[in-house]
C-alpha positions in Angstrom: -41.9 12.7 1.8 -42.0 9.8 -0.5 -39.0 9.7 -3.0 -39.3 7.4 -5.9 -36.6 5.4 -7.1 -35.5 4.3 -10.4 -35.1 0.2 -10.4 -31.3 -0.8 -10.3 -30.4 -2.1 -13.6 -27.1 -4.5 -13.7 -24.3 -3.5 -15.9 -23.9 -5.6 -19.0 -21.8 -8.2 -17.7 -23.7 -8.7 -15.0 -26.7 -9.0 -17.0 -24.7 -11.5 -19.4 -23.8 -13.5 -16.5 -27.6 -13.9 -14.9 -28.7 -15.0 -18.4 -26.2 -17.3 -18.9 -26.9 -19.1 -15.5 -30.7 -19.1 -16.1 -30.2 -20.8 -19.4 -28.5 -23.7 -17.8 -32.0 -24.3 -16.3 -34.0 -25.0 -19.5 -31.5 -27.8 -20.6 -32.6 -31.1 -19.8 -30.2 -32.8 -17.5 -30.5 -35.5 -14.7 -31.6 -34.6 -11.1 -28.3 -34.4 -9.8 -26.7 -32.1 -12.4 -29.9 -29.9 -12.1 -29.2 -29.3 -8.5 -25.7 -28.2 -9.6 -27.1 -26.0 -11.9 -29.6 -24.4 -9.4 -26.8 -23.9 -7.2 -24.6 -22.0 -9.9 -27.7 -20.0 -10.8 -28.0 -19.0 -7.4 -24.2 -18.2 -7.0 -24.9 -16.0 -10.1 -27.7 -14.2 -9.1 -26.4 -13.3 -5.5 -23.1 -12.2 -6.9 -24.5 -9.9 -9.7 -24.0 -6.6 -7.9 -20.6 -7.1 -7.0 -18.2 -6.8 -9.8 -15.3 -8.4 -8.2 -17.4 -11.6 -7.1 -18.9 -12.0 -9.9 -15.4 -12.2 -11.9 -14.3 -14.8 -9.4 -17.1 -16.9 -9.6 -17.3 -16.7 -13.5 -13.5 -17.5 -13.8 -14.6 -20.9 -11.9 -18.0 -21.4 -13.8 -19.8 -20.5 -10.6 -18.5 -23.3 -8.4 -18.2 -22.7 -4.8 -15.4 -22.4 -2.3 -17.3 -23.2 1.0 -20.4 -25.3 0.5 -18.9 -28.9 0.0 -17.4 -31.2 2.3 -14.0 -30.6 0.8 -14.3 -27.1 1.6 -14.5 -27.9 5.1 -11.0 -26.6 6.1 -11.5 -23.5 4.5 -14.9 -22.8 5.9 -13.8 -23.7 9.5 -10.9 -21.4 9.1 -13.0 -18.5 8.3 -15.5 -18.9 11.1 -12.4 -19.5 13.3 -11.0 -16.0 12.2 -14.5 -14.6 12.6 -14.6 -15.6 16.1 -11.5 -13.8 16.9 -12.6 -10.5 15.2 -13.5 -8.7 18.3 -9.9 -9.2 19.7 -8.6 -7.0 16.6 -11.1 -4.4 17.7 -13.5 -5.2 14.9 -17.4 -5.2 15.3 -17.6 -8.8 16.2 -21.6 -8.7 15.6 -20.4 -8.3 11.9 -18.7 -11.5 12.3 -20.9 -13.8 14.1 -19.7 -17.5 13.6 -22.8 -18.9 15.1 -24.9 -17.1 13.0 -23.1 -18.3 10.0 -23.5 -21.8 11.1 -27.0 -21.5 11.7 -27.3 -20.1 7.9 -25.4 -23.0 6.6 -27.2 -25.7 8.6 -30.6 -24.2 7.7 -29.4 -23.8 3.8 -31.4 -27.2 2.6 -31.9 -26.1 -1.1 -29.2 -25.8 -3.7 -30.7 -22.1 -4.4 -30.2 -21.4 -0.4 -27.1 -22.7 -0.5 -25.5 -20.6 -3.6 -26.6 -17.5 -1.8 -24.8 -18.5 1.4 -22.1 -19.3 -0.6 -21.8 -15.9 -1.9 -22.5 -14.3 1.5 -19.6 -16.1 3.0 -17.3 -14.6 0.1 -18.5 -11.0 0.8 -18.0 -11.5 4.3 -14.6 -12.9 3.9 -13.8 -10.1 1.7 -15.0 -7.2 4.2 -13.3 -8.8 7.1 -9.8 -9.0 4.9 -10.3 -5.1 4.3 -11.4 -4.4 7.7 -8.3 -6.5 9.6 -5.6 -5.6 6.8 -6.5 -1.8 6.1 -9.3 -0.7 8.6 -12.9 -0.2 9.2 -12.7 3.6 8.5 -12.0 6.0 5.9 -9.7 8.3 7.6 -10.4 11.5 5.6 -14.2 10.9 6.4 -13.2 11.2 10.2 -11.1 13.9 10.2 -10.3 16.2 7.0 -6.8 16.9 8.5 -6.1 12.8 8.0 -4.7 12.5 4.5 -3.7 9.1 4.8 -3.0 7.1 1.7 -4.4 3.6 3.0 -3.0 0.6 1.0 -6.0 -0.8 0.1 -5.5 -4.4 -1.7 -7.5 -5.7 -4.6 -10.6 -7.4 -3.7 -10.4 -9.8 -6.6 -6.8 -10.9 -6.1 -7.4 -11.2 -2.5 -10.1 -13.9 -3.1 -8.2 -15.6 -6.0 -4.8 -15.9 -3.7 -7.3 -17.2 -0.8 -8.3 -20.2 -2.6 -4.8 -21.2 -3.7 -3.5 -21.0 -0.2 -3.5 -22.6 3.1 -6.6 -21.2 4.3 -5.8 -20.6 8.2 -2.2 -19.3 7.2 -3.5 -16.7 4.8 -6.2 -15.5 7.1 -3.4 -14.9 9.8 -1.4 -13.0 7.0 -3.9 -10.3 6.6 -3.5 -8.5 10.0 -0.4 -5.8 10.3 2.6 -7.8 11.0 4.4 -4.9 12.8 5.7 -5.3 16.3 3.6 -2.4 17.5 0.4 -4.2 16.0 1.2 -7.3 17.8 2.0 -5.4 21.2 -1.4 -3.4 20.9 -3.3 -6.5 20.5 -1.7 -8.0 23.4 -2.4 -4.9 25.5 -5.8 -4.8 24.2 -6.7 -8.4 25.6 -4.8 -7.8 28.8 -6.9 -4.7 29.4 -10.3 -6.5 28.6 -9.1 -9.4 31.3 -8.6 -6.3 33.7 -11.9 -4.7 33.0 -13.4 -8.2 34.1 -11.7 -8.0 37.4 -13.1 -4.2 38.0 -10.1 -1.9 36.1 -8.2 0.1 38.4 -10.2 0.6 41.5 -11.3 3.8 42.8 -10.2 7.0 41.5 -8.0 9.5 43.5 -9.6 12.5 45.2 -7.9 16.1 46.1 -6.4 18.6 43.7 -2.6 18.0 44.8 -0.4 15.2 46.6 2.8 15.5 47.3 5.9 14.1 49.4 5.0 14.0 52.8 1.4 14.0 52.6 -0.7 11.1 54.2 -4.4 10.0 54.7 -7.0 8.5 52.6 -6.3 10.2 49.4 -2.5 9.1 49.2 -4.0 5.3 50.1 -6.1 5.7 47.3 -3.2 7.0 45.0 -0.9 3.9 46.3 -3.7 1.8 45.4 -4.4 2.8 42.0 -0.5 2.8 41.3 -0.3 -0.6 42.5 -3.2 -1.4 40.4 -1.6 0.2 37.3 1.6 -1.8 37.8 3.8 1.4 38.7 4.0 0.5 42.2 5.1 -2.8 43.8 2.9 -4.0 46.7 3.2 -1.9 49.8 1.4 -1.0 53.1 2.6 2.7 53.5 -0.2 5.4 54.0 2.1 8.5 53.6 3.6 10.0 50.3 7.1 8.5 50.8 10.2 7.7 48.1 8.3 4.6 46.7 5.3 6.6 46.0 7.2 9.6 44.7 9.2 7.4 42.4 6.2 5.7 41.2 4.4 8.9 40.1 7.5 9.7 38.3 7.2 6.5 36.6 3.5 7.0 35.5 4.6 10.7 34.4 7.1 9.2 31.9 4.7 6.5 30.8 1.8 9.4 30.0 4.2 12.4 28.6 4.0 14.5 32.0 6.5 16.8 33.4 8.4 14.4 35.7 8.6 16.0 39.1 7.1 12.9 41.5 4.4 15.2 42.6 0.9 14.3 41.8 -0.8 17.7 40.6 -3.7 18.4 39.1 -3.0 17.4 35.3 -1.1 14.0 36.8 -4.4 13.2 39.0 -6.4 14.0 35.9 -4.5 11.4 33.9 -4.3 8.9 36.8 -8.2 9.2 37.0 -8.8 8.3 33.4 -10.7 4.8 33.7 -9.2 1.5 32.2 -12.1 1.5 29.7 -11.1 5.0 28.3 -7.7 3.7 27.7 -8.8 0.6 26.0 -10.8 2.8 23.6 -7.1 4.5 22.7 -5.7 1.3 22.5 -8.3 0.2 20.0 -8.0 3.4 18.0 -4.1 3.1 17.7 -5.2 -0.5 16.2 -7.2 1.0 13.7 -4.7 3.7 12.8 -2.0 1.0 12.5 -3.7 -1.0 10.0 -4.2 2.3 7.9 -0.5 2.2 7.5 -0.1 -1.4 7.0 2.8 -1.5 4.6 6.6 -1.1 5.2 7.6 2.0 6.8 11.3 2.1 5.2 14.2 0.5 7.0 15.4 4.0 8.0 12.4 6.4 8.4 11.3 9.6 10.6 8.3 9.1 13.0 6.9 12.2 14.3 4.1 11.2 16.5 2.0 14.6 17.0 0.5 13.8 20.4 3.9 12.5 21.9 5.6 15.9 20.9 8.6 14.1 19.1 10.5 13.2 16.0 12.4 9.9 15.8 14.8 8.5 13.4 14.0 4.5 13.4 16.7 2.3 11.6 15.4 -1.4 11.5 12.3 -0.8 14.2 15.0 0.6 16.7 14.9 4.4 17.8 18.5 5.7 16.9 17.5 9.5 17.5 14.9 11.4 19.1 14.2 14.9 19.8 11.3 17.1 21.1 9.2 19.0 18.9 6.7 21.9 18.7 3.6 21.0 16.6 0.7 22.9 15.1 -1.7 24.9 17.5 -4.8 23.7 18.2 -6.8 25.9 15.6 -8.6 24.8 12.5 -6.0 26.5 10.3 -2.8 25.7 12.5 -3.3 22.0 13.4 -0.5 19.6 12.0 -1.9 17.1 9.3 -1.2 13.4 9.5 0.4 12.0 6.1 3.5 10.4 4.8 5.8 11.4 2.4 9.9 11.3 1.6 12.3 13.5 2.8 14.6 14.4 0.0 17.0 17.2 1.1 17.6 19.9 3.9 18.2 23.4 3.6 20.7 25.2 5.8 20.4 28.8 6.5 17.0 29.0 4.9 15.0 31.8 3.8 11.4 31.5 5.1 8.9 32.3 2.2 5.9 33.5 4.6 2.6 31.4 3.7 0.1 34.0 2.2 -2.5 32.7 5.2 0.1 34.3 7.7 0.7 37.2 5.2 -2.8 38.4 5.0 -3.9 37.3 8.5 -1.3 38.5 10.7 1.3 40.9 8.7 -1.1 42.8 6.5 -2.9 44.4 9.7 0.3 45.3 11.1 1.5 47.0 8.0 -1.8 48.9 7.7 -0.9 50.1 11.1 2.6 50.9 10.6 4.2 50.1 7.1 7.8 50.0 8.8 6.4 47.1 11.2 7.8 43.6 10.6 11.0 45.0 9.5 12.6 41.4 9.5 10.3 40.6 6.2 11.2 41.6 2.8 8.3 42.4 0.7 8.2 41.5 -2.9 6.0 42.1 -5.8 4.8 39.2 -8.4 8.2 39.7 -10.4 10.3 39.2 -7.3 11.3 42.9 -6.9 11.8 44.4 -3.5 8.7 47.0 -2.6 9.4 50.2 -1.1 7.3 49.9 2.0 6.7 53.6 2.3 5.4 53.8 -1.6 2.5 51.4 -0.7 -1.0 52.2 0.8 -1.5 48.9 2.6 -5.0 50.2 3.9 -6.2 49.7 0.0 -5.8 45.7 0.3 -7.5 42.9 2.1 -7.0 39.4 2.4 -8.6 38.5 -1.0 -6.3 41.0 -3.1 -3.1 41.8 -1.3 -0.8 41.5 -4.1 2.8 41.2 -2.5 4.8 38.2 -1.3 6.7 38.3 1.7 10.5 36.5 2.6 12.9 36.3 5.5 16.5 36.1 4.3 18.9 33.9 6.6 19.6 34.7 10.0 19.6 33.3 13.6 16.4 35.1 14.2 14.8 33.5 10.9 11.5 32.0 11.8 12.6 28.6 10.5 15.9 28.8 12.5 19.3 27.6 10.6 18.0 24.3 9.1 14.8 22.9 7.4 14.2 19.5 6.3 12.1 19.0 3.0 9.7 16.4 1.9 7.7 18.4 -0.8 3.9 18.3 -0.3 0.9 19.9 -0.9 0.1 20.8 2.7 3.4 22.8 3.0 4.5 21.1 6.2 8.4 20.3 6.9 10.4 19.9 9.9 12.7 22.8 10.8 14.9 24.5 13.6 13.2 27.8 15.5 14.6 30.8 17.6 11.5 30.3 19.8 13.7 27.3 22.3 11.8 28.3 25.2 8.4 26.3 24.2 10.3 23.1 24.0 10.6 23.1 28.2 6.7 23.2 28.3 4.8 19.8 28.9 2.2 20.4 26.2 3.8 21.9 23.0 1.3 22.9 20.4 1.9 26.3 19.1 3.1 26.3 15.4 1.4 27.2 12.2 1.5 23.5 11.2 5.0 22.7 10.7 7.0 20.7 13.3 9.7 22.6 15.1 12.6 20.7 16.4 14.5 20.8 19.8 17.9 19.6 18.3 17.7 20.1 14.7 21.7 20.2 14.4 21.8 16.9 15.6 19.0 15.8 13.7 20.9 16.9 10.2 24.1 15.1 11.5 22.1 11.8 12.1 20.5 12.3 8.5 23.6 12.8 7.1 25.9 10.2 8.9 25.4 7.3 6.2 26.6 9.4 3.5 29.8 11.3 5.0 32.5 10.3 7.4 32.4 13.6 9.4 28.7 14.9 9.1 29.0 17.6 11.9 32.1 19.3 10.1 30.2 19.3 6.9 27.0 21.0 8.1 28.9 23.7 10.4 31.1 24.7 7.3 27.7 25.2 5.2 26.4 26.9 8.2 29.1 29.3 8.6 29.1 30.6 4.8 25.7 32.2 5.9 24.0 31.8 2.6 21.2 29.4 1.5 22.5 25.8 1.0 20.7 22.8 -0.1 21.8 19.6 0.8 20.3 16.5 -0.9 20.1 13.3 0.8 21.6 10.3 -1.1 19.1 8.1 0.2 15.8 9.6 0.7 14.1 8.8 3.8 10.4 8.2 4.5 8.5 10.6 6.7 5.4 9.4 8.8 3.5 12.3 10.6 1.2 10.4 12.8 -1.1 10.6 15.8 -1.0 8.0 18.6 -2.6 8.8 21.9 -1.6 4.9 22.6 1.5 3.5 21.8 4.1 0.8 23.2 7.8 0.6 23.4 9.8 -2.5 22.9 10.1 -2.7 26.6 8.6 -1.0 29.5 4.8 0.5 30.1 2.2 1.2 27.9 2.3 4.8 26.9 -0.2 7.2 26.9 -0.7 10.9 25.5 -3.2 13.3 25.6 -5.9 13.6 22.5 -4.6 17.2 21.7 -6.6 17.8 18.6 -9.3 15.4 19.9 -9.2 13.5 16.5 -9.0 10.1 18.6 -12.3 10.8 20.3 -13.8 11.4 16.7 -12.2 8.0 15.4 -13.6 6.2 18.5 -17.2 7.3 17.7 -17.0 6.5 14.2 -15.8 2.9 15.3 -18.2 2.9 17.8 -21.1 3.6 15.4 -19.5 0.6 13.2 -20.3 -1.7 16.0 -16.9 -1.7 17.7 -17.4 -2.4 21.5 -15.2 -2.2 24.7 -15.2 -5.8 26.1 -14.3 -7.2 29.5 -13.0 -10.8 29.2 -12.7 -13.6 31.8 -9.2 -14.8 31.9 
């Protein structure tokens, strides 16, 4: 089907720019100046549909920043940065320095040189955004990624660039966090590993344990050696050295540490180096999305790791296991950053409407005296007599009541919740369901983050503002009444999702893609032209 398209009409400022540049041609000038005029007109025309580039070049009277001999250092710095784009996990073909050199050499007329000038500026701005704040728009990949990417002004970026040392400016664009630096180092090491054949053959069998021997144990031994978890050995039996190496592997992959290579451990062992490299590349993109100060003290909740940590000046000072949202469309935990302002000791649980109507209303329709731990209230906050209501007349859309669970040890939120008010109604809290923390995969909640050690977490948060946080907390707890405690210095909270992450010391850490989000991100990166490389050292 043919679809007619209206011609694109520049806005007034763009039209003025083009006309003004064109008028330069009608003035009688010497040949050398005519060439300058032709170059400037070409720059004006090429930049016309980009408001930032129009503003930039207009302020310079349409003079170039790449095209003369005096621009050589700036031009070479850009092409050098482009040559390393693949090291950052960017689409290398988008920034092909050889193709750009060919364009520069082929541009023989002022008009052609003007067009190449603007193309280099356009690519510079694209590279700056890609390497600084990421290739993708997070929410377009997954609607549960509510990441406020810290995009920089394109116009301010190019203006600052021309006033700076070009090589130093380009080096300053990627995230400067230790995590990004270590991820990039790991990426390049794995690219060399892939060029040498990866980790070798996979391991067969469903379970290997201490005392076993044979070809499968030898394959396990060889793979553990290749991965760096086992020193070179000729053993052909599952001895202490293999047992300890399997434990180290399990620790680095978030598995139950039992030293036995069961189905889950073997499944993780057999994931290829290329697939792990995809996770590292995704983690670099994610680090670009959060390329701003995280806070000298901040809370880092890695959903895939099922942990919540307090980090002070890049050092983990407290860590606890967590339970996250179940892998169901309406229960997954979202990703976002906010600021923790207070905690509530002895909290009431104000039941979310989705839980009321989907879980509790059907029970009340069967038996009005079910879920007796919950108080039902009307729109004015008055307690409703259950036996005076016909719950069968209501549906998910017209149920008029609210539900609340008062403070108690059996409260769904436990005895303390930690609040960073947000539109997603997500917070960290205690729970009476302690048995779930012993499981390897802990995705069971309705979306909020449950903590295994909430009291110790509270003590750590309160420590900067009082001399004896434990005594204070316990005194509030003993009242049995709901108590709000403000943090004197609110703490940034980052709910993140990293299937690959580093530690200051020790092996690379990998986790399962519990929600499939990183798989979706990798597929989106691949569509943009990101590839897995193997690089000879």
